[in-house]
C-alpha positions as CSV (number, residue, x, y, z in Angstrom):
1,M,-77.1,12.4,1.9
2,S,-80.1,14.8,1.0
3,V,-79.3,18.5,-0.3
4,P,-82.5,20.6,0.3
5,S,-85.0,21.2,-2.5
6,S,-84.2,25.2,-2.8
7,E,-80.5,24.3,-3.6
8,A,-81.1,21.3,-6.3
9,P,-81.0,21.7,-9.8
10,G,-84.6,20.6,-11.2
11,A,-87.2,21.3,-14.2
12,S,-88.1,25.2,-15.3
13,T,-90.9,26.3,-15.1
14,E,-91.1,26.6,-18.9
15,S,-92.0,22.9,-19.6
16,K,-92.5,23.4,-23.4
17,G,-90.3,26.1,-24.6
18,F,-87.1,26.8,-22.1
19,I,-84.9,26.7,-24.8
20,Q,-86.4,28.3,-28.4
21,A,-84.4,28.9,-31.5
22,A,-85.8,30.6,-34.5
23,A,-84.5,31.1,-37.7
24,L,-81.2,30.5,-35.7
25,G,-78.0,32.1,-37.8
26,K,-74.4,32.8,-37.5
27,S,-71.5,33.0,-39.7
28,Y,-67.9,33.6,-39.1
29,G,-66.5,35.4,-41.7
30,D,-68.7,34.6,-45.2
31,Y,-68.5,31.3,-44.1
32,P,-71.8,30.4,-42.3
33,V,-72.1,27.8,-39.7
34,L,-75.8,27.7,-38.6
35,R,-78.1,28.4,-41.7
36,G,-81.6,29.2,-40.0
37,V,-82.0,26.7,-37.0
38,D,-85.8,26.2,-35.5
39,C,-85.6,23.7,-32.5
40,T,-87.6,23.9,-29.2
41,I,-86.8,21.7,-26.1
42,A,-88.9,21.7,-23.3
43,G,-87.8,22.2,-19.7
44,G,-86.4,18.9,-18.2
45,E,-85.9,17.7,-21.9
46,F,-82.3,15.5,-22.2
47,V,-81.6,15.9,-25.9
48,A,-78.6,15.0,-27.9
49,I,-77.7,16.8,-30.6
50,M,-75.4,15.1,-32.9
51,G,-73.2,15.5,-36.2
52,D,-70.0,15.2,-37.4
53,S,-67.3,17.7,-37.1
54,G,-67.9,21.3,-38.8
55,S,-71.4,20.8,-38.3
56,G,-72.5,23.5,-36.2
57,K,-73.5,21.3,-33.3
58,T,-71.3,23.3,-31.0
59,T,-71.4,26.8,-32.1
60,F,-75.0,26.0,-31.5
61,L,-74.3,25.1,-27.6
62,N,-71.8,28.1,-27.7
63,L,-75.2,30.4,-28.3
64,L,-76.9,28.4,-25.2
65,A,-73.7,28.7,-23.0
66,G,-73.7,32.5,-23.4
67,L,-70.3,32.5,-25.3
68,D,-71.1,33.9,-28.9
69,T,-74.1,35.3,-30.2
70,A,-76.1,34.7,-33.3
71,D,-76.4,37.0,-35.9
72,D,-79.7,35.9,-37.2
73,G,-82.9,35.2,-35.8
74,I,-84.5,34.5,-32.2
75,L,-82.5,31.9,-29.7
76,R,-84.4,32.1,-25.9
77,V,-83.1,30.7,-22.8
78,A,-85.6,30.3,-19.9
79,G,-87.4,33.7,-21.4
80,E,-84.2,35.7,-21.7
81,E,-82.2,36.0,-25.0
82,P,-78.9,36.2,-24.6
83,A,-78.4,38.1,-27.8
84,R,-79.3,41.2,-26.7
85,Y,-77.1,41.4,-23.5
86,S,-74.2,43.8,-22.6
87,A,-71.0,41.4,-21.8
88,A,-71.7,42.2,-18.4
89,Q,-75.5,41.0,-18.6
90,L,-74.1,37.9,-20.5
91,A,-71.4,37.3,-18.0
92,E,-74.5,37.5,-15.3
93,Y,-76.8,35.3,-17.7
94,R,-73.9,32.6,-18.0
95,R,-73.6,32.7,-13.7
96,R,-76.7,32.3,-13.0
97,T,-78.1,30.1,-15.4
98,V,-75.6,27.5,-17.4
99,A,-73.1,25.4,-16.5
100,M,-71.2,22.9,-19.1
101,I,-69.1,19.8,-19.1
102,F,-66.7,19.2,-21.3
103,Q,-64.4,16.5,-23.6
104,D,-61.5,17.2,-21.9
105,F,-62.9,18.0,-17.9
106,N,-60.6,21.0,-17.6
107,L,-59.5,20.5,-14.4
108,L,-56.8,22.4,-12.6
109,P,-53.6,19.8,-12.1
110,T,-53.0,21.6,-8.8
111,L,-55.8,21.3,-7.1
112,S,-57.5,18.9,-5.1
113,V,-61.5,17.2,-6.0
114,L,-62.8,19.0,-3.9
115,E,-60.9,22.4,-5.0
116,N,-61.6,22.0,-7.7
117,I,-65.3,21.2,-7.5
118,T,-65.8,24.4,-5.2
119,L,-63.5,26.8,-6.9
120,P,-66.0,27.7,-10.1
121,V,-68.2,29.0,-7.5
122,L,-65.8,31.1,-5.2
123,M,-65.2,33.0,-8.9
124,R,-68.4,34.5,-9.3
125,G,-68.4,36.0,-5.5
126,E,-69.9,33.4,-3.2
127,K,-69.0,31.6,0.2
128,A,-68.1,28.0,-0.7
129,D,-70.9,25.3,0.7
130,L,-69.0,22.4,1.3
131,K,-71.8,20.5,2.3
132,R,-73.1,20.7,-1.4
133,A,-70.0,19.9,-2.8
134,R,-69.8,16.9,-0.8
135,Y,-73.2,16.0,-1.6
136,Y,-72.5,16.2,-5.5
137,L,-69.5,14.7,-5.1
138,E,-71.4,12.3,-3.2
139,R,-73.7,11.8,-5.9
140,V,-71.3,11.2,-8.9
141,G,-69.3,8.4,-6.6
142,M,-66.3,10.6,-5.9
143,L,-66.8,11.5,-2.5
144,G,-63.5,9.3,-1.6
145,H,-61.7,11.3,-3.9
146,S,-62.3,14.2,-2.3
147,D,-58.4,15.3,-1.5
148,Q,-57.0,13.4,-4.2
149,L,-55.4,15.6,-7.1
150,P,-57.0,14.9,-10.9
151,E,-53.6,13.6,-11.9
152,T,-54.2,10.2,-9.7
153,L,-57.8,9.6,-11.2
154,S,-58.7,7.8,-14.5
155,G,-60.5,9.7,-17.2
156,G,-63.8,8.4,-16.2
157,E,-63.4,9.6,-12.9
158,M,-62.2,13.0,-14.1
159,Q,-65.2,13.2,-16.1
160,R,-67.7,12.3,-12.8
161,V,-65.7,15.6,-11.1
162,S,-66.5,17.5,-14.0
163,I,-70.4,16.4,-13.7
164,A,-70.2,17.7,-9.8
165,R,-68.4,20.7,-10.4
166,A,-71.8,21.7,-12.4
167,L,-73.6,20.6,-10.5
168,N,-72.4,22.6,-7.8
169,L,-73.2,25.3,-10.0
170,Q,-77.0,24.8,-8.9
171,P,-77.7,25.7,-13.3
172,R,-80.8,26.1,-14.8
173,L,-78.9,24.8,-18.3
174,L,-76.4,21.5,-18.1
175,L,-74.5,21.6,-21.5
176,A,-72.0,18.6,-22.3
177,D,-69.4,18.9,-25.1
178,E,-68.5,15.6,-26.1
179,P,-68.8,14.4,-22.6
180,T,-67.3,10.9,-24.0
181,G,-65.1,12.0,-26.5
182,S,-61.8,11.0,-24.0
183,L,-63.5,8.3,-22.5
184,D,-63.1,3.9,-23.4
185,S,-66.4,2.6,-24.0
186,R,-66.7,1.2,-20.4
187,N,-66.6,4.8,-18.8
188,S,-67.9,6.4,-21.9
189,D,-71.5,4.4,-20.7
190,E,-71.0,4.7,-17.0
191,V,-70.7,8.6,-17.9
192,L,-73.8,8.3,-19.8
193,E,-75.7,6.3,-17.5
194,L,-75.4,9.2,-14.8
195,L,-76.1,12.0,-17.0
196,G,-79.5,10.1,-17.8
197,E,-79.9,9.6,-14.1
198,I,-79.5,13.0,-12.4
199,N,-82.2,14.3,-15.7
200,R,-84.4,11.9,-14.3
201,E,-84.3,12.6,-11.1
202,T,-83.4,16.2,-10.7
203,Q,-85.2,17.4,-14.2
204,L,-82.6,19.5,-14.8
205,T,-82.5,20.3,-18.4
206,L,-79.4,19.2,-20.2
207,V,-78.2,19.4,-24.3
208,M,-75.2,17.3,-25.5
209,V,-73.3,17.8,-28.3
210,T,-71.8,13.9,-29.9
211,H,-70.7,12.5,-33.4
212,S,-71.5,9.1,-31.0
213,A,-75.2,7.6,-32.0
214,R,-74.0,5.3,-28.7
215,A,-73.8,8.1,-27.0
216,A,-77.4,10.1,-28.2
217,E,-79.3,6.7,-27.4
218,A,-78.3,8.1,-23.7
219,A,-80.9,11.3,-24.5
220,G,-84.7,11.0,-24.4
221,R,-84.5,12.7,-28.1
222,T,-82.1,13.0,-31.0
223,L,-81.3,15.9,-33.2
224,R,-79.1,15.9,-36.0
225,M,-77.1,19.2,-37.0
226,N,-75.8,18.6,-40.9
227,D,-74.1,21.7,-42.1
228,G,-75.8,24.1,-40.3
229,H,-79.3,22.9,-40.4
230,L,-81.5,20.6,-37.9
231,S,-82.5,18.2,-40.3
232,F,-84.3,15.3,-38.4
233,S,-84.8,14.9,-34.6
234,Q,-86.3,12.0,-33.4
235,A,-87.5,9.8,-29.7
236,T,-84.5,7.7,-28.1
237,S,-86.5,4.6,-27.6
238,T,-84.3,3.5,-24.9
239,G,-83.2,6.4,-22.9
240,S,-80.1,5.0,-22.1
241,P,-76.7,3.2,-24.0
242,E,-76.9,-0.5,-24.9
C-alpha cells in the first residue's frame, strides 16, 4: 500500500535550520530549568537528547511542541516563533506542525486501535481518512489489530499504535518523550528500529528525549542536556541499537 506524496510526512525545506534555538531560557518560579540553550537541528534529522531526570530535556521538548513558551532567547521551528503566539495561534501551530509520542502511550481504552488513530484528526475538525489511517497502521505492523482494544495489546504493540496515530496527523516535526521508557529491551529495540526506518524513509524531522544511551544510539545525532545546558553533541555511528 502506498500513500500519496502530498499526504506523506517528509523533510522540511529548511534543510539546515528547521529548529533553531539561541540563548533559550526557561524558569519555573525561581528555579531555572533551561540556561542559555543553543542548538540547530536540520530538517530530516533524527536527534536524541539525553539527560537525567530534571536536566531540562522534557522542558525543551515542551517548548518545541508549543506546550510552553521560553522566558528568554529565541526558538524557531520551521521558521515560526511559538513564543510570539497567542493561545489560539499556539493551538494552530500544534495542529499543523507537531505530533508527539509518549512513554505511556495515551491510548483511550474504550476505543479500538483504528478509532484511536482517527480521533485526533476528528478533534481538529477534519474528516477522518480511513485509507490513510490504515496505511500507517500497516506501516507499523498493526493493521491486523485495527478492531482490538488497547488492553488486548502488548506494550510494544501499543507504542506502535501511538506512532501510527502521530504519523496520521501528518506532522512536520515528530517529538518522542521517552518512547521506550515503559518497554522491555526487545520491544524497545523494535520501536527504535521502526522510528529510525520512518525517519530514513520519509525524512521527517524527529526529536527524541531519553535517559538511555542505548535508545540514543538509534538517532543520527545525540545532544546531552545537563542542568539546563546542552553540553556536547556527537554523531551516532550506527544509527540503530546494537
